[in-house]
C-alpha positions, 0 to 999 in steps of 0.5 A: 860612806859614813866615817865609821865605814871609812875608818873601817876600810882604812884599817883593812887596807893598812897591810896592803898599803904598806906593801906599796909604800915598801915596793916604791922604796925598794925600786928606789934602793934598786936604781941607786944600787945600779947606779953606784955599779956604773957610777965611774963609767957614767962620770962624764954623764953624770957631770953634764946633767949637773951642769944641765940642771944647774944652767937651767936654774933647777939645781944649786950643786953648792947647796946640795953638796954636789962636786965641782967640775974640776972635783969630778974630774979629779975623781974620774982621775983616780977611778971614781965616780959620784957617791951613793948620796950624791947619786940620791940627790941627782936621782931626786932632781931627775924625777922632779924636772921629768915630772914638771915636763910631762905633767904639762904633756897629754901623755898622762891622758894616754888611756894606756896608762889607765890600768897603772892608775887603778893599780896605784890604790889598794884592791878594795878601792879598786874592786868598790870605787873604779869610776871615781879612781878614773875621776880622781882630781889628781888623776894626772899627777898620780899617772905622771908620778907612776911614769916617771918612777917606771922610766927612771927606776927602770932606765937609770937616773941618766936615761932620759937625759941621755936619749934627749941628747942623742936623739933630740927627742922630747921628754914626752916621746922618750917616756911614751916610747920607754913604756912600750918598749918595757911592755913589748919585751915583758920585762916586768916579768923578768924584773919580778923574777930577778926580785924574787932571787933576794937572798938566794943569789948575791946582790951583784948577780942580781944588779948584773942581770938588772943592767942587762934588761936595762940595756935591751930596753934602752936600745929598744927605746932608742930604735923606736924613737928613730923608726917609729912615728912620734908621737908613739901609739903605745898600745898599737906598738905592743900589739904589732911587736910583742907576739913576734918578738916572743917568737924570736926570743923563744927561739934562742939560742938556735939561730945565734952564730959566732959572738952572739953565741958565745956571748948567750953561752957565757951569760947563761953560764955565768948565771947558772953557776950563780944559782939563777934558775934555768929559765930565767938564766936563759931569758937574761942570756938572750937580752942581748940578742933579743934587741935586734927582733925589732929589726927583724920583725920589721923586715919580716912584716915588709918581705911578708916572711916568717919572723924566725926565717929572718932571725936566722939569716940576720944572726947569719949575717952578723956572724958573716961580716962580724957586724956584732963585734963591730957593734962592741967596739962602737959601744966602747967608744968614749961618751966624755961630752955631748957630741962624742956621745951623739957621734957614737949613737949615730954610727951605732944606729947606721950599723943597725939600719945597714944590718937590716937592709942588708938582710932584707937584700939577701932575703929577696935572693935564693928561692922559697924554702932556701937555708940562710946559707944558700940565700947568702951564696946567691946574694954574694955571687951577685955582688962578689966584687963589692964584697971582696973589697969590703971583706978586705977593708974589714979585715984590715980595720980588725987586724989593727986593733985600733978601733976609733971613731975615724976607722969604725966610720970607714967601716960603716962606710964599707958595709953601706956599700954592700947595699944594692941601693948604694951601688 
């Protein structure tokens, strides 16, 4: 290109470049708004993050005017967490350190991110210089920046830190798996729809919807880290799960029972009353119940069953054994240090695994075309003694209304005894 041609092209791209810059600024403000909304509930995690960064020589809290451990404890006791400026500092350091770590891996070279690389550039450049973009000398750095922004802006500044604490996974594995989880559940479209409600619904409602989606993708990422071979094949994972996950999600709330159905109806009603369009309100309401579809797809694949049939059985069992109630109590457990956070994560993953295995067991009972109720009845007859004991113990635990790690561990052990492999 001549200088004149270049200048003309640059002038033509001005508006689009400005739009791309503003999009990035918008995403930064969203992740900060989410962080402020969770500042108190995440205060212990923020303290551990600061200590880890400082211990690694990556942060000087005095220079950055971040509070000491004692000051953080005093704030927590007073019902306060980090301020927005402090969270901004923590967000910046999170992105810097994650980028440094990912750039040294093979993740930026994964073919899956080629599309993201091209979308980074204005459309005029994509149309005329696609080959040059592929050979850009800063290709790896650009892709790394995009991965970091997508991971942290969507997952939150504590996301990668907590997942590493809980699973022991590398940052490369976490970022790779997070990308697959976002795509499997089609969350980019949901986030775009939520963004489209700017100035149409209260900002707090948008924040709540974004936090609902964030919990889903976090749970899905954790599940894939624990249940799929690493390093994850991003494109292969998306192709395996996406269409079958959509089948289950599209069927909601039909297969839901008990607390799952109550939760769905409550979220849907709250969003609808706030002015959220019906289709989006239904989608957001189904987020909590959509997460188990990864287990549901796995059971369906191993058994050769239809995913919607497995979903009906899965949610029916959740209601009968009040598994959702136990899960909610597990999520409420404190995570004020690394070990309590890991214990909380471990018992939660054990519950998901046991629920999935029990679903597979019950699925093998009855005959082709049996309803979930008929299959459960056949399974209950085979395991009547164990089931009676389990229900008695679980009822005692629920009756005490005292949910601690010890009682929930007992409940988990009782559920595991129902598995045939454990008899």
